[in-house]
Each structure stands twice: as C-alpha cells, then as structure tokens.
N, C-alpha and C positions, 0 to 999 in steps of 0.2 A: 758293411752295412749291418745295422742291428736288426734284430727280429724278436718277436715275442714267443717264448716257450710256453705253449698252451698246456703242457703237462705239469707245469709248476703253478702252485697256488699264488694268487695275488696277496700281497701284504700291505694292508692299509697303514699309512703314516699319519701322524698328527702334525698338521701344517698350520702355522700362524701367518697371517697376512697383515702387513703394516703399510698403510698408505701415508706417505710423507708429503704434506701439502699445507700451505697457509690458507687455502681457499675451499677445500673440499669438506663435505659432511657425508655421513653414511648414505644419505638420500641421493647425492649426486656423484658418488665415488664410482665412476664407471670402471676404472682400472682395477680397483680392489674387488669389485663385483665380478669382473671377468675372471680373475684368479680364483675367487671363492667358488664360483660356479664350475669352473673347469676342474679344480682339484676334487670337489665333491662328486662331480659326474664321473670322474675316473675311479672313485671308490675310496678316496682318502677322507680324513676327518678334518674339518675346519676347527682347529684347536682354539683359535682366538683370532679376532679381527679388530684392529684399532686404526685410528687416524691421529697423526701427530703433526705439529707444525715443523717447519724446516729449522730445527734447532739442534745442534750437536748433542748437548746434554740431555735434552728431552728424548731424542732418538735412542741414545745409549741406555737410558733408564729402562725403556721398554725392551730393547733387544737383549740387554743383560738379564732381565727378568725371564725372558723366554729361553735364553741359553741355560739358565739355572733350573728351569722347570723340566722335570723328567717326563712330563706329559706333552712336550713339544719336541718333535724330531727335526723339523725343518722350519726356517723362517724365510718368507719371501717378502721383500719390500718393493714398493712401486713409488717412483717419484724421487726428485732431488738428485738425479744423476747428471744433470746438465752442467753448464758453465756459468750461469748467472750467480750473482752474489748470494742468493738464498739457497742455492743447490749445494747441500752439505752432506748428502748421504754417504758418499765414499769416505769423507773425512771423519764422519761419526762412527762408521761401522768397520772399516778396514783395520783400525788399531785393535779391534777386538779379536781379529782372526788369529788363530794359532797357525793355520796354514792357508795361504792364498790358493785360489783355483784359477790360475791364469787362463786355462783352456776354456772356461766358461765365457769369459769376455771375448775371446777369439771366436768361439762358435757363435755367440750371439751376434757379433758384428758381421760374420760371414752370412748368417741367415738374414739379418737386417739389410745388409748391402743388396742382396738379391731383391728386396722389396722396395727400399727407399733410396738406394744408391749411396752416394757419398755422404748424404745427410747423417748416416749412421755414426760418423765421427763426432757428432755432437752429443753422444752418450758416453758416460763413464760407467756402464754396467760392470758389475764386479761380483765376486763370490768368494766364499771361503768356508772354513770350518772353525768353530769355537765351542769348546766344552762338549764335544761329540754331537754338535748341532750343525747341520748344513745351513748356510745363509746365502741367499741369492738376492741381489739388488738389481731390479729392472727399472727402466725408464717409466715415466708417469703416463704414457699414452696407452689407451686400451689396445691399440694395434701391437705395440711393443710387448705388452703383457701376453696377448694371444700368441705372438711369435715365440716368445721365451718359453711359455708353457708348452705349446703344441710342438715346437721344433726341438726342444732340449729337455725340459723338465719332466714332461709326461713320460718319456721313455726312461730317463735316468732315475726317476723316483718310482719305477715299476720293477719289482723284484724279478719279474719274468723276462726282462730285457736281456738279450744275449748279444755279444759275448760278455758284457759286464754292466753293472749298474751300481748306483750309490747305496742301495738298500743292503746289498750283500756285504758291504764293508762297514756298515754302521756299528756292529758289535766290536769292531777293532779300532774305532776312531780315537778312543781315549787310552789305548794300550800303553802309550808313552808315559801317561800319568800313573798307571798302575804297576808298571814294571819296576821291580826293585833294582837298585844300583848294583852293578857287578862288583864282586869282591875285589878289593884292591883299587877300585876306581878313585881317582883323586878329585873329580869334579862333582 
C-alpha cells in the first residue's frame, strides 16, 4: 500500500486537461471541471484546458502540441473512450505513445468495477508516455474522472508517494532519446 512521505516536499506539475466531446462547452463540461478542480486543489498547475470534438486529427493536433510544450508535464483527457462510432480517443492518442501504460487501464478498471460493476468494460481507458509527457485518457463521466484522479492519479502524480511515483522518474523519461549509440552498434 502506498503512503505519503511528509518529510519530502510536494512538487507541483503542469497538467493540461482535454475534454473530448461533440456536445460540451466550458460552461457545461462537468468532467473537465472535476479534473481541473482536483488537480489544482492538490497543488498542481492547470497548464491548459481545452474542449475538442471527437475527431482523430483534431485530438492529435492538441495532444501533440502539449507533448512538445516543455510547460506541460501531464495530459489528462476525458471522453471518447467508449464504443460508439464517435468514440475515437484511444485511436487518436495511442499511436502517439512511445510506451503504453497497461497497468493504468487495469488499475482503473479494478477501481471502476468496485463502483459500477461490470459496466466498467464499456470503457477503453488508456495511458502512456510520449515525449517525456504522461498521458492519461479517462472516460467522459464526472464519476469516472473523480475515480481516476482520486484513486490513481492523485497519488502517482505526487512526488511524496512511496514506494514510488511518476514524478520521480520524469527526468529519465526521455533518456532513450538522449543516450548515444554504443560504439560498434549496427542499428
């Protein structure tokens, strides 16, 4: 079980929130608001917040921009993880991942199953890393966003969480891009 090491200083992250919906605006975006309120209450910085329609290319434009932005450490999306024809978040974002985070989906579904039972299988929540940026894709309901933040992200995005957390490995996320080729390597 994880715990907070109170002797360690909190490290605020810059987190961008993207709501993916054909029908929402900032005024009625409950899920994006849940995430924005929770991350700022935890001490993080809301680096950006946008709403975009369920369109693969449009989603990728924003997420790629945030991946390239040194002022964004984490991207959290909400919406578009279901199975209807317009639900395209995994198709838009997973190809951008350098590394998938399969454990996130498993942890999310375990947490969700305890709350909504087998209905959790209707979500394709996913996560990964791209360009040294963590990306988490949550379902579009406020409850799912609360569960994802409270049950997983709040702890993993807190440097004080022990035995380990995402913040402590952030400086090494792009080491494979910086490491020179070994002498004599053929690839």
